[in-house]
C-alpha positions as CSV (number, residue, x, y, z in Angstrom):
1,M,0.0,0.3,-0.1
2,E,1.0,3.7,-0.3
3,L,1.3,5.5,2.5
4,N,-0.3,9.2,2.7
5,D,1.3,11.5,5.2
6,V,-1.8,13.5,6.0
7,I,-4.0,10.5,6.7
8,I,-1.6,8.9,9.0
9,S,-1.3,12.3,10.9
10,R,-5.4,12.6,11.0
11,N,-5.6,9.2,12.6
12,I,-3.0,10.4,15.2
13,I,-4.8,13.4,15.9
14,E,-8.2,12.1,15.9
15,G,-7.4,9.0,18.2
16,Y,-5.7,11.1,20.5
17,K,-8.4,13.8,20.6
18,K,-11.1,11.1,21.4
19,K,-9.0,9.3,24.1
20,L,-8.5,13.1,25.3
21,L,-12.2,14.3,25.4
22,D,-13.0,10.7,26.9
23,H,-11.0,11.4,30.2
24,L,-12.0,15.4,30.8
25,S,-14.4,13.6,33.2
26,V,-12.9,10.3,35.6
27,D,-13.8,9.1,38.6
28,V,-9.9,9.3,39.4
29,A,-7.0,11.0,38.1
30,L,-3.6,9.6,39.1
31,V,-0.8,11.9,38.6
32,G,2.6,10.0,37.9
33,A,2.7,6.8,36.1
34,G,5.0,5.2,38.6
35,P,4.6,1.4,39.8
36,A,2.3,2.1,42.5
37,N,0.0,4.5,40.4
38,M,0.5,2.0,37.5
39,V,-0.9,-0.9,39.7
40,A,-3.6,1.5,40.9
41,G,-4.5,1.8,37.2
42,Y,-4.9,-2.0,36.8
43,Y,-6.9,-2.7,39.7
44,L,-9.1,0.5,38.8
45,G,-9.8,-0.8,35.8
46,K,-10.5,-4.1,36.9
47,A,-12.9,-2.8,39.3
48,G,-14.8,-0.9,36.2
49,V,-13.5,2.4,38.1
50,K,-12.7,5.5,34.7
51,A,-9.6,6.2,35.6
52,A,-6.6,8.0,33.9
53,I,-2.8,8.8,34.3
54,F,-1.0,11.9,33.6
55,E,2.7,11.6,33.8
56,A,5.1,14.7,33.3
57,K,7.8,12.5,31.3
58,L,8.2,10.7,27.9
59,A,8.5,7.3,29.8
60,P,6.1,6.2,32.0
61,G,7.4,3.8,34.8
62,G,8.9,6.0,37.3
63,G,12.2,4.8,39.0
64,M,11.7,1.3,38.4
65,W,13.5,1.2,35.0
66,G,17.3,1.6,36.7
67,G,16.6,-1.4,39.5
68,G,19.1,-0.5,42.0
69,M,22.3,1.8,40.9
70,M,21.2,0.9,37.4
71,F,21.8,-2.7,37.6
72,N,18.3,-3.8,36.3
73,E,17.1,-6.2,39.2
74,I,14.6,-5.6,41.4
75,V,13.9,-7.0,44.7
76,I,9.9,-7.8,45.7
77,Q,9.0,-9.7,49.1
78,E,6.9,-12.6,49.7
79,D,4.0,-9.9,50.8
80,A,3.5,-8.7,47.2
81,R,4.0,-12.1,45.3
82,E,0.1,-12.3,44.7
83,V,0.3,-9.1,43.0
84,M,3.5,-10.2,41.2
85,D,1.5,-13.4,39.8
86,E,-1.8,-11.7,39.1
87,I,-0.3,-9.0,36.7
88,G,2.2,-11.6,35.5
89,I,5.3,-10.9,36.3
90,R,8.0,-13.2,36.1
91,Y,10.6,-13.6,39.3
92,E,13.5,-15.9,40.5
93,D,12.9,-17.0,44.0
94,K,15.9,-16.5,46.1
95,G,14.8,-18.2,49.2
96,G,13.6,-16.6,52.6
97,G,10.9,-14.7,51.0
98,Y,13.1,-12.6,48.5
99,Y,12.4,-12.4,44.7
100,T,14.1,-10.7,42.0
101,A,12.7,-9.9,38.8
102,D,14.3,-7.9,35.5
103,S,13.2,-4.3,36.0
104,I,12.4,-3.9,32.4
105,E,10.4,-6.5,32.3
106,T,8.7,-6.0,35.3
107,I,7.7,-2.3,34.6
108,S,6.7,-2.9,30.9
109,T,4.5,-5.7,31.9
110,I,2.5,-3.4,34.6
111,I,2.3,-0.9,32.5
112,S,0.8,-3.2,29.7
113,R,-1.3,-4.5,32.0
114,C,-2.9,-1.0,33.2
115,V,-3.1,0.0,29.9
116,R,-5.2,-3.3,28.9
117,M,-7.4,-3.0,31.8
118,G,-8.7,0.3,30.7
119,T,-6.6,3.2,32.5
120,P,-4.9,5.3,29.9
121,V,-1.6,6.9,30.8
122,F,-1.3,10.5,29.3
123,N,2.4,11.1,29.1
124,L,4.4,14.3,28.7
125,I,1.7,16.1,30.7
126,K,2.1,18.0,33.9
127,A,-0.3,18.4,36.7
128,I,0.4,22.2,37.5
129,D,-2.7,22.8,39.9
130,V,-6.0,21.2,41.1
131,L,-9.3,21.9,40.7
132,F,-11.2,22.5,44.3
133,R,-14.7,23.2,45.1
134,E,-16.7,23.3,48.0
135,E,-18.7,20.6,49.6
136,N,-21.0,21.1,52.9
137,G,-18.9,24.6,53.2
138,S,-15.7,22.7,53.4
139,P,-12.9,23.0,50.7
140,R,-12.1,19.2,48.2
141,V,-9.8,18.6,45.7
142,A,-12.1,18.0,42.5
143,G,-9.8,17.5,39.4
144,L,-6.5,19.0,37.9
145,V,-5.2,21.5,36.0
146,L,-2.7,20.2,33.0
147,S,-0.1,21.6,30.7
148,W,1.9,20.0,28.4
149,S,5.5,19.1,30.5
150,P,7.4,21.2,27.6
151,V,5.6,24.0,27.7
152,E,6.1,24.4,31.9
153,K,10.1,23.6,31.3
154,L,10.3,26.4,29.1
155,E,8.0,28.7,30.9
156,L,5.7,30.0,28.2
157,H,2.8,31.6,29.2
158,V,0.2,29.2,27.8
159,D,-3.1,28.7,29.6
160,P,-3.7,25.0,30.9
161,L,-6.7,23.0,30.6
162,G,-8.5,21.8,33.7
163,I,-10.1,17.9,34.0
164,E,-12.9,17.0,36.7
165,A,-11.9,14.2,38.7
166,R,-14.1,12.7,41.8
167,F,-10.9,11.5,43.6
168,V,-7.0,12.5,42.7
169,V,-4.0,10.4,43.6
170,D,-0.6,11.9,44.3
171,G,1.7,9.5,43.1
172,T,4.4,11.4,42.1
173,G,7.5,9.9,44.0
174,H,9.7,11.7,46.3
175,P,8.4,15.3,45.3
176,A,4.9,14.5,46.3
177,D,4.0,17.3,44.3
178,I,0.2,17.5,44.4
179,C,0.3,17.8,48.2
180,H,2.6,20.8,47.9
181,I,0.4,22.3,45.6
182,V,-2.8,21.8,48.1
183,T,-1.0,23.1,51.1
184,R,0.7,26.1,49.3
185,K,-2.0,27.3,47.2
186,M,-5.3,26.2,49.5
187,N,-4.0,27.0,52.7
188,V,-5.3,24.2,54.1
189,K,-4.0,21.1,56.4
190,L,-3.1,17.4,55.4
191,N,-4.1,14.6,58.0
192,T,-0.2,14.2,58.0
193,P,1.4,14.9,61.5
194,T,2.5,18.6,60.6
195,G,-0.3,19.7,58.3
196,G,1.9,19.3,55.5
197,V,4.5,17.2,53.7
198,V,6.6,15.4,56.5
199,G,9.5,15.1,54.0
200,E,11.0,11.4,53.9
201,M,13.7,10.0,56.4
202,P,16.8,7.9,55.0
203,L,16.9,4.8,54.1
204,W,15.6,1.5,56.0
205,A,13.7,-1.1,53.7
206,D,12.4,-3.1,56.3
207,R,10.5,-0.2,58.0
208,G,9.9,2.0,54.6
209,E,8.0,-0.7,53.0
210,S,5.7,-1.1,55.8
211,F,5.4,2.6,56.2
212,T,4.3,3.0,52.8
213,V,1.7,1.0,52.7
214,E,0.1,1.9,56.3
215,N,0.3,5.6,55.0
216,T,-1.0,4.8,51.6
217,G,-4.6,6.6,51.9
218,P,-6.4,10.1,51.9
219,V,-4.7,12.7,53.2
220,F,-7.3,15.7,52.3
221,P,-10.7,15.5,50.8
222,G,-10.5,14.3,47.2
223,L,-6.9,13.7,47.5
224,Y,-4.9,9.9,48.5
225,V,-1.4,9.3,48.2
226,S,0.3,6.1,47.0
227,G,3.8,4.7,46.6
228,M,6.8,7.3,47.8
229,A,4.2,10.1,47.8
230,A,2.7,8.6,50.8
231,T,6.0,8.0,52.2
232,N,7.2,11.4,51.8
233,A,3.8,12.9,52.8
234,F,3.9,11.1,56.3
235,G,7.7,11.0,56.8
236,G,8.5,7.8,56.3
237,P,11.9,5.7,55.2
238,R,12.6,5.5,52.0
239,M,13.4,1.8,50.9
240,G,15.8,1.4,47.8
241,P,15.1,-0.7,45.3
242,V,12.5,-3.1,46.8
243,F,9.1,-2.6,45.1
244,G,6.6,-4.9,47.3
245,G,5.4,-1.9,48.8
246,M,5.1,0.2,45.7
247,L,2.8,-2.6,44.4
248,L,1.2,-3.2,47.6
249,S,0.4,0.6,47.7
250,G,-1.0,0.6,44.5
251,K,-3.3,-2.1,45.2
252,K,-4.5,-0.5,48.4
253,V,-5.1,3.0,47.0
254,A,-7.7,1.3,43.9
255,E,-9.4,-0.7,46.3
256,L,-9.9,2.1,49.3
257,I,-11.4,4.4,46.6
258,T,-13.3,2.0,45.0
259,K,-15.0,0.9,48.0
260,E,-15.5,4.9,48.7
261,L,-16.7,5.2,45.2
262,K,-19.4,2.2,45.7
263,G,-20.3,3.6,49.0
264,A,-21.2,7.2,47.4
């Protein structure tokens, strides 16, 4: 067949336009396409929840690609093996509850399963602000304000667009960007020990993994935290290249939101 450049361009534009228009109003808007939010996207899609992930970088996957110090192997502990099995991640049993997996295969598998389950990833889009509304006289996060990442990097004066969401998940990792935006611009307190983003502590894998999962959940009306954003928001230790906590955090935040949506 003879390829027509205009037809190619039209198909791309029409396809992306439909995908974006279909997700201007969602049940859950997840910010950051790290492993926790990608796993959350998988479980939300599986539960029939309309969700979308917005990632500022070109490639989704967060910090999992590089494994530990660019050795592209990761460790996942026994607690998260059920999630690995369901998503279809291959691993090697090292004994004692430790499993290793190829970081490239792991995150690419998670990305594929998330998108195929119905949660799209919009990459190169940065969440620069939130929508907020009043509910019973109190403020609530009600969506996101989005811009192209290159626009923000070049500091161009281009107005962003807004989308509405019943819940927003801050999965931006170490920066906890959305939590910072909410406290700074809405002049409110989060339900963290300080009312703000506490900041992460030094490395302690054992405590960091459990802390992340325990503190995955709501931090403000309409706003949840997952993964390293939960660690940073509540002040837990970082955990390094062990990723079971990220997988379990993603599953937990999806289950909590699904339950709240069905109970609403």
